Backbone bond lengths (Angstrom), bond angles and torsions (degrees), N, CA, C in turn:
res aa  C-N    CA-C-N  psi(-1)  N-CA   C-N-CA  omega(-1)  CA-C   N-CA-C  phi
1 X - - - 1.393 - - 1.496 117.87 -
2 X 1.271 116.89 140.09 1.476 116.30 176.69 1.397 112.60 -78.62
3 X 1.377 119.10 171.12 1.463 121.98 -175.88 1.533 101.99 -68.58
4 X 1.326 118.90 -38.26 1.548 117.19 -178.25 1.585 111.89 -65.91
5 X 1.297 119.85 -38.33 1.432 127.00 178.19 1.565 107.79 -63.57
6 X 1.336 115.81 -42.39 1.503 122.33 -175.93 1.548 108.11 -67.96
7 X 1.347 117.47 -42.91 1.454 123.26 178.52 1.561 109.10 -67.19
8 X 1.400 119.70 -38.87 1.502 113.44 177.33 1.515 111.40 -70.51
9 X 1.337 119.49 -31.91 1.432 123.21 173.49 1.576 112.90 -55.79
10 X 1.305 113.58 -44.56 1.504 118.48 173.53 1.553 113.70 -58.49
11 X 1.344 112.10 -52.65 1.449 117.24 174.24 1.446 115.13 -51.39
12 X 1.266 117.98 -47.50 1.537 122.66 176.83 1.621 108.29 -63.70
13 X 1.207 121.96 -37.00 1.520 122.32 177.62 1.527 107.43 -61.76
14 X 1.321 120.57 -36.80 1.477 117.50 -176.94 1.643 109.44 -86.90
15 X 1.232 121.32 -8.76 1.420 124.02 179.32 1.598 106.55 -75.68
16 X 1.269 114.69 -19.53 1.488 114.52 -179.31 1.595 114.25 -78.92
17 X 1.389 112.27 -10.51 1.493 115.92 178.07 1.567 107.47 -96.34
18 X 1.213 117.52 127.48 1.473 123.59 171.21 1.596 112.18 -85.07
19 X 1.236 122.12 -27.97 1.395 127.92 -175.18 1.520 115.96 -106.31
20 X 1.200 119.70 130.02 1.461 124.84 179.46 1.603 112.80 -56.77
21 X 1.287 116.24 -35.63 1.402 120.50 177.19 1.603 108.93 -65.15
22 X 1.273 118.76 -35.36 1.475 121.72 177.52 1.527 109.97 -69.95
23 X 1.282 116.92 -35.53 1.425 122.47 172.54 1.568 116.18 -64.30
24 X 1.338 114.40 -40.79 1.472 118.77 172.39 1.624 114.97 -64.63
25 X 1.316 103.70 -40.71 1.585 111.18 177.64 1.493 109.36 -60.32
26 X 1.313 117.69 -46.81 1.395 121.01 177.72 1.522 113.60 -59.80
27 X 1.248 117.55 -44.43 1.491 122.15 177.40 1.550 106.53 -61.50
28 X 1.209 124.87 -41.32 1.384 125.77 176.52 1.499 114.36 -61.33
29 X 1.359 116.85 -42.42 1.450 125.43 172.31 1.449 111.37 -56.63
30 X 1.296 118.18 -46.55 1.462 125.17 179.10 1.485 113.29 -59.19
31 X 1.377 112.36 -40.52 1.458 120.87 -178.81 1.566 111.10 -64.43
32 X 1.370 112.26 -40.80 1.487 119.95 178.75 1.482 108.19 -62.44
33 X 1.391 124.09 -31.77 1.426 126.70 -176.08 1.516 110.58 -84.73
34 X 1.243 119.21 -9.11 1.493 118.54 -177.22 1.508 110.81 -65.54
35 X 1.326 118.44 128.13 1.434 120.31 -178.11 1.673 107.98 -59.69
36 X 1.334 113.01 144.15 1.440 119.34 -179.16 1.531 108.12 -67.71
37 X 1.385 115.06 133.50 1.449 121.29 -179.73 1.510 103.79 -81.18
38 X 1.272 115.67 147.73 1.547 123.58 -174.69 1.632 99.90 -66.64
39 X 1.248 114.72 138.15 1.527 120.67 -177.12 1.477 112.30 -63.41
40 X 1.352 119.33 -21.50 1.479 120.70 173.78 1.432 113.08 -65.64
41 X 1.359 121.96 -12.85 1.487 123.00 -177.19 1.513 107.61 -105.81
42 X 1.336 119.07 -0.48 1.548 118.26 176.47 1.539 106.25 -93.13
43 X 1.389 110.03 71.47 1.493 114.72 179.81 1.495 101.55 -131.32
44 X 1.462 114.50 172.54 1.420 122.90 175.62 1.584 113.35 -56.24
45 X 1.350 113.33 -31.76 1.427 116.25 -176.82 1.586 113.46 -69.98
46 X 1.366 117.62 -16.68 1.396 121.77 176.58 1.559 110.75 -113.79
47 X 1.201 114.45 13.33 1.522 116.73 177.87 1.429 110.03 -86.17
48 X 1.378 118.27 129.37 1.428 120.02 178.27 1.602 109.80 -79.01
49 X 1.337 116.91 119.19 1.388 119.34 -178.66 1.535 113.78 -78.10
50 X 1.208 117.37 154.69 1.447 126.33 -174.85 1.521 121.36 76.74
51 X 1.309 115.22 4.90 1.395 118.71 173.38 1.462 113.74 -91.41
52 X 1.338 115.75 137.48 1.488 121.07 178.45 1.551 110.78 -60.10
53 X 1.324 115.46 -35.18 1.469 119.58 176.36 1.475 106.90 -101.97
54 X 1.381 117.62 153.53 1.437 117.03 170.47 1.459 115.97 -73.44
55 X 1.247 117.30 137.88 1.528 123.37 -175.46 1.494 100.97 -139.30
56 X 1.388 117.75 124.76 1.446 123.59 167.78 1.519 110.14 -105.90
57 X 1.232 114.26 134.70 1.476 119.95 -179.90 1.442 112.73 -129.56
58 X 1.300 120.58 133.81 1.474 126.46 172.47 1.403 110.25 -125.43
59 X 1.308 119.03 140.91 1.443 123.82 172.32 1.516 110.34 -127.41
60 X 1.308 118.86 137.62 1.440 116.60 172.17 1.591 106.60 -144.55
61 X 1.353 108.12 150.98 1.412 119.51 -175.61 1.607 109.12 -81.49
62 X 1.333 118.53 128.44 1.468 119.61 173.24 1.574 106.27 -134.69
63 X 1.318 114.74 113.99 1.329 123.28 174.48 1.580 113.64 53.84
64 X 1.387 107.99 41.17 1.492 117.24 174.03 1.490 112.30 87.23
65 X 1.336 119.45 -4.66 1.443 123.43 173.34 1.537 113.87 -108.93
66 X 1.305 112.34 152.56 1.522 116.93 175.44 1.527 109.39 -91.32
67 X 1.266 116.68 133.64 1.453 122.88 -178.28 1.605 101.66 -124.94
68 X 1.453 110.26 121.76 1.513 114.91 -177.73 1.601 104.70 -104.94
69 X 1.389 109.97 147.79 1.420 117.64 165.19 1.532 107.02 -134.17
70 X 1.253 117.13 151.90 1.519 119.63 -170.44 1.571 109.97 -156.95
71 X 1.260 110.97 163.35 1.530 117.11 169.31 1.484 108.68 -151.86
72 X 1.346 118.42 163.13 1.401 124.43 177.83 1.622 109.38 -140.29
73 X 1.234 116.17 160.82 1.466 124.00 174.87 1.560 108.34 -90.91
74 X 1.345 122.60 0.45 1.383 124.51 -169.60 1.534 105.95 -130.43
75 X 1.342 121.95 128.69 1.432 122.91 -167.36 1.476 110.30 -70.05
76 X 1.313 121.26 -43.41 1.448 117.97 -178.90 1.509 110.45 -68.84
77 X 1.331 119.30 -40.64 1.460 120.63 177.43 1.549 109.13 -59.56
78 X 1.294 118.75 -40.55 1.422 121.01 177.79 1.465 109.01 -58.29
79 X 1.279 119.96 -44.17 1.513 123.17 177.50 1.428 112.55 -56.52
80 X 1.382 114.94 -47.35 1.490 118.44 176.86 1.546 115.10 -59.85
81 X 1.288 109.92 -43.94 1.498 119.10 176.33 1.652 108.32 -56.46
82 X 1.251 115.39 -45.74 1.418 123.23 177.97 1.475 110.57 -53.80
83 X 1.333 115.82 -47.71 1.483 119.20 179.44 1.554 112.67 -64.33
84 X 1.272 117.80 -41.42 1.520 124.43 176.29 1.572 110.47 -58.88
85 X 1.374 113.44 -45.81 1.442 115.41 179.12 1.483 111.84 -64.23
86 X 1.318 113.07 -42.25 1.520 119.78 179.52 1.521 111.11 -52.00
87 X 1.405 115.23 -47.10 1.368 127.02 -178.15 1.516 116.14 -68.80
88 X 1.394 115.01 -47.13 1.419 117.80 -170.36 1.523 113.03 -97.32
89 X 1.362 120.76 -25.00 1.456 118.46 -179.19 1.505 113.41 -60.94
90 X 1.298 107.43 156.65 1.539 115.88 175.89 1.533 115.60 62.44
91 X 1.297 115.04 36.70 1.397 127.99 174.68 1.577 110.36 -128.48
92 X 1.329 114.17 153.45 1.497 115.57 -177.91 1.600 105.72 -75.96
93 X 1.302 115.14 165.87 1.441 117.55 -177.48 1.641 107.86 -66.91
94 X 1.267 116.18 -27.18 1.488 118.56 -176.52 1.549 103.22 -72.47
95 X 1.235 119.14 -44.28 1.458 122.21 -177.32 1.623 109.64 -59.74
96 X 1.407 112.53 -46.61 1.471 113.67 176.92 1.466 113.38 -59.72
97 X 1.353 116.45 -50.22 1.428 119.12 -177.21 1.486 114.77 -59.93
98 X 1.326 116.38 -34.02 1.559 120.59 178.79 1.496 115.95 -83.92
99 X 1.290 115.94 -5.05 1.559 120.50 -178.94 1.536 109.82 -76.64
């Protein structure tokens, strides 16, 4: 799937919820399913500055594609990060920049 197709799939997932509380609950569930980031990456070097919540992000190249891992100390933020990883991971740098 392309980045655009993945993003559209996420939008469609959220269309099935009529209530904002259901959307928040879904985000929380997505955050719980986020794979645990290796503790070596939960450092200030991987901390996203400017976020109200703490978010650690690690990117590494694997066979020409970028694979992201992340974590957050806030459950809804962790769910949002999970969505971004699902959309952007396993694409080339060029695909990500052009998305």
